[in-house]
N, C-alpha and C positions, 0 to 999 in steps of 0.2 A: 504494499500499499504506500510505504514512504517513497518508493521508487516509480511510482506510476508514470511519470513523464519518460523515463527510461523504458519503458513498456509499450509506448504508443507506436513503436515501429512495427508490432505485429497487428495493429488494428486493421489496416486495409487488406492484410494477408488473410487473417481470420475470415473476414467478409468474403474474399476471394475464394477460399477453400472450405466455406461452410461449416467453420468451427464456431459452435455457439457456447462459447465460455468467457467468463470475464478474463481480461488481460492479466489479473493478479492471480488467477487460479493454476493449479498444477496442470501440466500438460506433458503428454509422453506419446510414444508410438500407438499406444492403445486408443488414441483419439483420432487414429487416420485409418483410412480404408485399405491402405496398402504398404508394402516394405520394400518397394523397388525404385531405384533412382530414375529420375525422369530427364537427367541432363542429357544433352543431344549426343554426346560422344560415350555415353553409357548406353543408350538404346540402339545406336549403329556405330560402325566401326570407323575410327578416324582416317584410317587409310583411303576410305571412300568418299569423305565428307570434307575435309578441313581445306583441301587445295581449291575447293569450288569457292570458298569464302573470299570476298575481296581483299579483307585485312591481312589474309595468309601472306599475301605478297610482300607486305611490309616487314615482314621478319627477316631475320638473317638465314642463311641457308642451314646452319646448324640447328637453330630452333625450328625452323620448318621440317626438317627430318625427324625431329624428336616429337614434334606435334603429331605427325603421321602415325606415330606408335603409341601415342598417349592412350587408346583405348585397350592395347594390349599390355602395356607397361604400368600405366598408372602414376607415372612420374616424368619429370624432365630435369636434367642438370644443365645450368648456365655457369660456364667456368669463367672466372674473373669478370663477373657481373658488376661488381661494386669495386671501385678504386681504393687505394689504401687510406686516402684522405677521409672517404666516408665511412669505412669501417672503424678507423680510429676515432672519428667523431662519435660514433656510438659508444665505444669503449669509455672514452672520456666522460660522456654523459651519464653512463651507468656508474662510474666511479664517483662522479660529483653528487648523484642522487643518493648512493650509499652513505657518502660521507656527510651529507646533510640530513640523513635519517629520514628521507622521504620514500626511500625504497627500501623494502625489507625482504629477507630471504623466507620462503614458506618452509614447512616442514621437510619438504623434498627438495629443498635448496633452488628453487625457481623464483625469479625476480619478475613479478607480475605487473603488467599494465604501464611500463615506462612511457608508452606513447601518450599516456594521458598527463604525464608531467613534464615531458620534454618535447619542445617544438621541433629540435633537431630529428628526435626519432619518429615523430609524427610525420614529419616531412618525408622520411624515407619510406613509411608505410604507404604514403600516397605516390610514390614515384611513378610517374606515367608509363615508362619503359616497362616496368613490372607490372603494374595493374592492366595494362593493354593485353599482355599475355594471359594473365588470369582469367580477363574477362572473356577473352576469345576462346579459353578452354571450357568455361561454363556457359557461354553463350548468353550471359548476362552481365550487367555491371555489378561490380564487386565494392564491397566497403569493409576497412578493417575493424575487427572486433577487438582483438587484443594483441599484445606482445608479450612474449616470455623470454627473459634474457637468462642465459647460463653463464657462470664463470668456470664450472668443471663439467665434466660429462654427466649426464642425467642418470645413468645407470637403470633406466627405465626400461621395463619388461615390454615385450611386444603387445601392441595395442592398435586400435584404430581411432581416430580422432571422432569418428561418427558416434561414439558412445558419450563422449564429453560435450562436443557442439554439434548439435543436431538440426537438421531442416526438414521441412515438409514443403513441397516434396524432397525426398532424399537426394543426395548428390551436389548439393548446392553449398557446400563449404569447401574450400581449398586452403592449403597451408604452404608456407614459405619458410625455409630454414637457411640463414646466412651464416656462413664461417666468418667469424671475427678474428680468427688466427688459424694457422695450420692445424690439421688434426692428424694423429697417428694411431697406431694399435695400442699405445700405451695410456693414451689420455681419453678414451672412451668414444670411438667414433660413433656416427649415426649408422645403424643398420636397418635395412628394409627387405620386403619380399616383392619383387617384380611380379606383377599380376594378381596379387591377393585381393587388390580393390574389387575384382570380378566376383569374389565370394559373397554370399547373401550378407547383408548387414547384420551384426550381432547386436541385438538391442536387449532390452531389460527382460523381456519375457523369455528370450532364448537362453538365458542362464539363471534368472532370479525366481523366485516362487514365494507365495504368500503375499502378494501385491494386494493392497486393498485402497480405498479412497483416501485413507490417512497415512499408511505407510507404504514404503517402497520395496517391500520384500525382505527376506531373512538373509539373503547373501551379501557379501561385501565385495569390494573392488577386486581384491585377490581372486575371487571366484570367477570374475570375468576375464582376468588374465589368464587363469588356468583353462577356461574355453576357448581363449585365442589360441594357447599352446596346442591344445587338441585339434584346432583346425589347421594348424601348421603341419602337424604330424599326419593327420588324415589326408591331407591333400598334397603332401611331399612337396612343400614350398621351397625354393630356393632361396637360401639367404645370402645377401651381399651387404658389403660394407662400404660406406662412402669416406674415402681418405681425401677430404676436402682441402683446398688451398685457401688462404684468406682472400674473401672477396667472392667465392663461389657460393652459388645459390641453388638449392634443391626444392624443387615445387612438387607437391604429391597431392593426390586424389583423397578425398575424405575418408574413404574406406581403405586406403593402403596400410597393410601391417607394417609397423616399424617400432624402433626404440632405441635406446642407447647402450652400446657395447659396454661392458664392466670396464672400470677405470683400474688399470694395474698399478699406477704410479699416483698415488693420491696427492703428491706435491705438484703435479702438473695442472695447468689450467687448460681448458677448452671452451674458450669464449665463443658464444654464439646467441643468435636471436631467432626466436620463431615468431611468425606473423600468421595470424589465422583470419581468413576472410570469408565473410558470407555473402552471398548473392543478395542484392537489395530487395528483391520482391517476394521474398518466401517467408514462411513461418520460421522463426529461429528460436530454439531452446536447448536445454541440456538434458538429454535422455537419461543420464545416470542418476540426477538429482530431481528430473521431473519438474524443473523450473523453468520458466521462459527466461530468454537472456535479456540482460540490462545492456542497453546500448546508449553511450553517453553522446550527448549532441543531437538526439533524436527529438 
């Protein structure tokens, strides 16, 4: 109720998709008629579609090649996308915010929402050469929801972002990971499973039980991670590691399974920043907590 203005972004989308609930009420996949992505590159293969779009010709040859494989792979890599000045400006902003005690580590060593505190970081989330690629992939305009900064590797188990930041229709979240320094096998590089985005979306009812109008079930987040591990084994998914150079960018599908490799040397940093973007005209919520998303400036 206190954040009502930050929920208004869902008002038009609720009407569009016939959701007859208060903007402050709980919301989850149980409220929707299907659990399949409606994004254009999920419904048909990018190899047959993207080159027909006029915007496609504005991208570099390397980006074009990877866009053609988006439907099969679920990610693209942009080498040396941001220069050293840009990446260092982010590192300096993060250090400044920590020193001024405006930015604090969460229990899992994440630094959340720096884009709300720094005009420098906010500007990077709106970088047109980046958002043009994201909007092309989703087929809709995008807006940044949050940033997450890391000073060290996340050590996070395999997961899909769709359980955390969810849309209806499904498939309209996209994520960007920016290397703010070089990564190696010792400092916990990003890992991912190519093609895993084509698996069915794993949502609350797929791993939880005992859900009621008041509670969200008996199982905890580790149970979700265990369910993801079973999917990896069952589908014999191939694990890859991204040994990024400073300035490299990794863009991934909302349902791509990924995580952070173990950090073997805890003295080493692995500075990076994740940006999550929603498409503008869809319902935005958090499946794991069954809460609507709060969007600043809406």
